[in-house]
Every structure is written in C-alpha cells, then in structure tokens.
C-alpha positions as CSV (number, residue, x, y, z in Angstrom):
1,M,-41.8,30.2,30.9
2,N,-38.3,31.3,32.0
3,T,-38.0,33.3,35.2
4,S,-38.1,36.7,33.5
5,E,-41.4,35.8,31.8
6,L,-42.8,34.6,35.2
7,I,-41.8,38.0,36.7
8,R,-43.4,39.9,33.9
9,S,-46.6,37.9,33.9
10,R,-47.2,37.6,37.6
11,R,-49.6,39.8,39.5
12,S,-50.9,39.7,43.0
13,V,-54.1,37.6,43.3
14,R,-56.7,38.1,46.0
15,T,-59.7,36.6,44.2
16,F,-59.7,32.9,43.6
17,D,-62.1,30.5,41.8
18,K,-62.7,28.2,44.8
19,K,-61.1,25.2,43.0
20,S,-59.1,23.1,45.4
21,I,-55.4,22.5,44.7
22,D,-54.6,18.8,44.6
23,A,-52.5,17.4,47.4
24,D,-49.5,16.5,45.2
25,T,-49.2,20.1,43.9
26,L,-49.4,21.5,47.5
27,S,-46.8,19.0,48.6
28,D,-44.6,20.0,45.6
29,I,-44.8,23.7,46.6
30,L,-43.9,22.9,50.2
31,K,-41.0,20.7,49.2
32,Y,-39.7,23.5,47.0
33,A,-40.1,26.0,49.8
34,E,-38.1,23.9,52.2
35,K,-35.2,24.0,49.7
36,A,-35.5,27.7,48.8
37,E,-32.1,29.0,50.0
38,N,-31.1,32.6,50.4
39,P,-27.6,34.2,50.0
40,F,-27.4,34.9,53.8
41,G,-27.8,31.3,54.7
42,I,-30.6,31.9,57.2
43,P,-33.0,28.9,57.4
44,I,-36.8,29.4,57.1
45,S,-39.5,27.0,58.5
46,W,-42.5,26.6,56.2
47,K,-46.0,25.3,56.7
48,L,-49.2,24.9,54.6
49,L,-52.1,26.3,56.6
50,S,-55.9,26.2,56.0
51,T,-59.0,28.0,57.4
52,E,-60.6,24.6,58.3
53,K,-57.6,23.1,60.0
54,D,-55.9,26.1,61.5
55,G,-58.5,28.8,61.6
56,V,-56.4,31.2,59.5
57,S,-58.0,33.8,57.2
58,S,-57.6,37.2,55.6
59,P,-60.5,39.7,54.9
60,V,-59.0,40.6,51.5
61,I,-58.9,37.0,50.2
62,V,-61.8,35.4,48.5
63,G,-62.2,31.9,47.0
64,T,-59.4,29.9,48.8
65,D,-58.7,28.8,52.3
66,T,-55.2,27.6,51.7
67,F,-52.1,29.6,52.7
68,I,-48.3,29.1,52.9
69,A,-46.4,30.8,55.7
70,G,-42.8,30.9,56.8
71,K,-41.0,31.9,60.0
72,I,-37.4,32.9,60.5
73,K,-35.0,33.7,63.4
74,R,-34.6,37.5,64.1
75,T,-31.0,38.2,63.2
76,D,-28.9,40.4,60.9
77,H,-30.3,40.3,57.3
78,S,-33.3,38.1,58.3
79,E,-35.7,40.5,56.4
80,E,-33.7,40.3,53.2
81,A,-33.3,36.5,53.5
82,F,-37.0,36.0,54.0
83,G,-38.0,38.2,51.0
84,Y,-35.5,36.4,48.8
85,S,-36.6,32.9,49.7
86,F,-40.4,33.7,49.8
87,E,-40.2,35.3,46.3
88,K,-38.6,32.1,45.0
89,V,-41.7,30.2,46.3
90,V,-44.1,32.8,44.9
91,L,-42.6,32.5,41.4
92,Y,-42.5,28.7,41.6
93,A,-46.2,28.7,42.4
94,Q,-46.7,31.0,39.5
95,S,-45.0,28.5,37.2
96,L,-47.6,25.9,38.3
97,G,-50.5,28.2,37.5
98,I,-51.1,29.0,41.2
99,G,-51.9,32.5,42.3
100,T,-50.4,34.3,45.3
101,T,-50.1,37.6,47.0
102,W,-47.9,38.8,49.8
103,I,-49.9,39.5,53.0
104,G,-48.2,41.2,55.9
105,G,-51.0,43.1,57.7
106,T,-54.5,42.3,56.4
107,M,-54.9,39.0,58.3
108,N,-55.6,37.7,61.8
109,R,-51.9,37.7,62.7
110,A,-52.3,36.1,66.1
111,V,-54.0,33.1,64.7
112,F,-51.4,32.6,62.0
113,E,-48.5,33.0,64.5
114,K,-50.2,30.4,66.8
115,A,-50.5,28.0,63.9
116,M,-46.8,28.6,63.1
117,Q,-45.8,28.0,66.7
118,L,-43.8,31.3,66.6
119,G,-41.0,31.5,69.1
120,D,-40.0,34.7,71.0
121,D,-36.9,35.1,68.8
122,E,-38.7,34.4,65.5
123,A,-40.7,36.5,63.0
124,M,-43.5,35.4,60.6
125,P,-43.2,38.4,58.3
126,C,-45.7,37.5,55.6
127,V,-48.0,34.7,54.3
128,S,-49.6,34.1,51.0
129,P,-52.8,32.4,49.9
130,L,-52.5,29.7,47.3
131,G,-55.2,29.1,44.7
132,Y,-56.3,29.3,41.1
133,P,-57.0,32.9,40.0
134,A,-60.7,33.7,39.4
135,A,-61.6,34.9,35.9
136,K,-62.6,38.3,37.4
137,M,-61.3,40.3,40.3
138,S,-63.6,41.2,43.2
139,V,-64.6,44.9,43.5
140,R,-62.5,45.1,46.7
141,E,-59.4,43.7,44.9
142,S,-59.8,46.1,42.0
143,M,-60.1,49.1,44.4
144,M,-57.1,47.9,46.4
145,R,-55.0,47.7,43.2
146,K,-56.1,51.1,42.1
147,G,-55.4,52.6,45.5
148,I,-51.7,51.5,45.5
149,K,-51.2,51.9,41.7
150,A,-50.3,48.2,41.7
151,D,-49.7,48.2,37.9
152,T,-47.2,51.1,37.8
153,R,-43.5,51.3,38.7
154,L,-41.0,54.1,39.0
155,G,-38.9,54.8,36.0
156,F,-35.6,53.1,35.3
157,S,-33.6,56.3,36.0
158,E,-35.4,56.9,39.3
159,L,-34.2,53.6,40.7
160,F,-30.8,52.9,39.2
161,F,-27.7,55.1,39.2
162,D,-24.3,55.4,37.6
163,G,-21.4,55.2,39.9
164,D,-23.1,56.7,42.9
165,L,-26.6,57.7,43.9
166,S,-26.6,61.1,42.3
167,R,-26.3,60.3,38.5
168,P,-29.3,58.5,37.0
169,L,-28.6,55.4,34.9
170,S,-30.2,54.8,31.5
171,P,-31.1,51.4,30.1
172,E,-28.7,52.1,27.3
173,K,-25.8,52.8,29.7
174,A,-26.7,49.8,31.7
175,A,-26.1,47.6,28.6
176,D,-26.1,43.9,29.6
177,L,-27.4,44.8,33.0
178,S,-30.6,46.3,31.6
179,L,-32.5,43.0,31.9
180,P,-31.5,42.2,35.5
181,L,-32.2,45.8,36.5
182,E,-35.6,45.7,34.8
183,M,-36.4,42.5,36.8
184,V,-35.7,44.5,39.9
185,R,-37.9,47.3,38.7
186,L,-40.8,44.9,38.4
187,S,-40.5,43.6,41.9
188,P,-43.5,43.7,44.2
189,S,-43.3,45.7,47.4
190,A,-45.3,46.6,50.4
191,V,-47.9,49.2,49.3
192,N,-45.9,49.5,46.0
193,K,-43.3,51.7,47.7
194,Q,-40.4,50.3,45.6
195,P,-37.7,51.0,48.2
196,W,-34.7,49.7,46.3
197,R,-32.0,52.0,44.9
198,I,-29.0,50.6,43.0
199,A,-25.7,52.1,42.1
200,V,-23.8,50.4,39.3
201,D,-20.1,51.1,39.8
202,G,-18.0,49.2,37.2
203,N,-18.4,45.5,37.9
204,K,-20.0,46.2,41.3
205,V,-23.7,46.6,41.9
206,H,-24.6,48.2,45.2
207,F,-28.1,47.7,46.7
208,Y,-29.6,50.3,49.0
209,E,-32.9,50.7,50.8
210,K,-34.7,54.0,50.5
211,R,-36.9,54.0,53.6
212,S,-40.5,55.3,53.9
213,G,-41.9,56.1,57.3
214,G,-43.9,53.6,59.3
215,Y,-42.3,50.3,58.2
216,V,-39.9,49.7,61.1
217,D,-41.4,48.4,64.4
218,K,-40.2,49.0,67.9
219,T,-37.9,46.0,67.7
220,G,-36.1,47.3,64.7
221,W,-37.7,44.8,62.3
222,D,-37.9,46.6,58.9
223,V,-40.6,45.4,56.5
224,Q,-39.0,47.2,53.5
225,K,-35.9,45.1,53.8
226,I,-38.1,42.2,52.8
227,D,-38.8,44.1,49.6
228,I,-35.1,44.5,49.1
229,G,-34.7,40.7,49.4
230,I,-37.3,40.3,46.7
231,A,-35.5,42.7,44.5
232,M,-32.2,40.9,45.1
233,Y,-33.7,37.6,44.0
234,H,-35.1,39.2,40.8
235,F,-31.7,40.7,40.1
236,V,-30.1,37.2,40.4
237,C,-32.8,35.8,38.1
238,G,-31.8,38.3,35.5
239,L,-28.1,37.6,35.9
240,E,-28.6,33.9,35.5
241,E,-30.7,34.5,32.4
242,I,-27.8,36.4,30.7
243,K,-25.4,33.9,32.1
244,K,-23.4,36.4,34.2
245,A,-21.5,35.0,37.2
246,Y,-21.6,37.0,40.4
247,D,-20.5,37.1,44.1
248,L,-22.4,38.7,47.0
249,T,-20.7,40.6,49.8
250,V,-21.7,43.1,52.5
251,N,-19.0,45.7,52.4
252,D,-20.2,49.3,52.4
253,P,-18.5,51.2,49.6
254,G,-19.0,54.6,51.3
255,I,-21.1,56.1,48.6
256,S,-22.8,59.3,49.9
257,H,-26.5,59.1,50.6
258,D,-29.2,60.8,52.6
259,S,-30.3,59.8,56.1
260,N,-33.3,57.8,54.8
261,T,-31.1,55.5,52.7
262,S,-29.1,52.6,53.9
263,Y,-26.6,50.3,52.3
264,I,-27.6,46.6,52.1
265,A,-25.2,44.5,49.9
266,T,-23.1,44.4,46.8
267,Y,-23.1,42.0,43.8
268,T,-19.7,41.8,42.1
269,L,-19.9,40.6,38.5
270,L,-17.2,38.1,37.6
C-alpha cells in the first residue's frame, strides 16, 4: 500500500486477537520510531511497554498487553511535533498489519509516566497499544466509536478555504491539492473534533487550529495541537504522493479569524 491507501484503510483498534507480536517486528517498529523526525526538529524518546513488565494498562484495550509510548520536551510546537512523528509510527505499524489507537486519557497515566521516567520538563501526550486486530470489535469499542461518530468527517468545504477563512474551498477548485487535503480530512483526532482549518492562498497553504473547550491544561499544553501535527503529516504524505515539493515556515499571514482560531504554520509549494 502507498501512504494514502494506509490512511484510507486505517481505523483505531481497541480489540485485539491476543496473538503476540514477534520480537523482530516490535524491534522494527521501535527502530522506525526512533528515526521518525518532525519538521520542528524536536526529538522524541520512545519505549515499548508491557503490562507484565511495566504494569501499564488501559480499560478500553482488550487482547494485547503491548504499548508504544513517547515523551518530548515541553517547548514551542512540541504538540505538533509529537503528533507528526507519532502518526508516522502509527501508519508504519499499519503497513505491517499491526493495529493501533491513540490513547491520551483512558489509561493509568501515572504508571505509564513512571515507566517512561518522565522529567519535570517533559510530556508524554499519548500512547498506543500494538497488536493484531480481532475479527470482531468488543461491545465497548463499538459503543465508543458510535459515541464519537468515529467513521464520519466534516465536509471538504467545512475544513478548507479559498484565500482566507471565510470562503469555502471545493475539491474542484483545490485541483492538484485535493488529494493532500483529503488526506488531512481523514486524519484522526481527539474525540473526532477535527480542529484543523486550512486556507489555500496561491502557492501557500496556511494551517490553523480551531479550538474546542477543555483541551488546554493549566500549563498551556494543548491536546488539539497534537491533532494538527497529525494533519500536517497527512498533508505531507499527499504532497509526496503527487510529487509536489514544499517548504514549511511559521510566519503568520495575518488572515482574519475568530478568537477560538490560531495560526500554526504555512506550507509553501515550490
């Protein structure tokens, strides 16, 4: 599969078939993670964890006791960097037939953070189980997916805009960018909130975050910026598939937006 096919075919997996992943495959995933760079150049430390060895668990995961986790220094753009790199790992696992799901809250966080030896200036935003998907979802998983409408996404013209953030963009007007933007539209996000908004202005593609309440903690850490990082990686996957060169900058173009929206970064198409 190419990356766009992986993006289209992947779903979050919470019910696994109890089959162990062989040591070579787990080592391969960890080695890939350790090389999974992000455009902000912020390093991430990775570990494979298990229930037996580390005591880690999640009440929503059935059929596997293996997890991958990452930690990152708290600095500007850490959230986007983490989302970008972690999604690389998620899609790589998908290419190997390994199921994953992003977990940020439904876990014993203190145990995971202890296993990761988390420093005061570090964050462990999310973890993921690793395992082979079961033939059938658990009742709990089915209910969770239904509750957040996991299989639905906002429409193209609700997420992407022409020139600024007031004029909806159609797939026809997007032309060659319709594939990269569709990859963004299919991105996973916390509780399926889909916080990305994108303005296409000539050869510049501006990424914005449309915030929902309750996702920024008292330290200023913003979970939805992780989602933006995921969307940025999906966009790059689409650009690479259509063989479009690009450059990334952080230079606010001054486009008008509401108080719940924030500029993130700009891709310039070369």
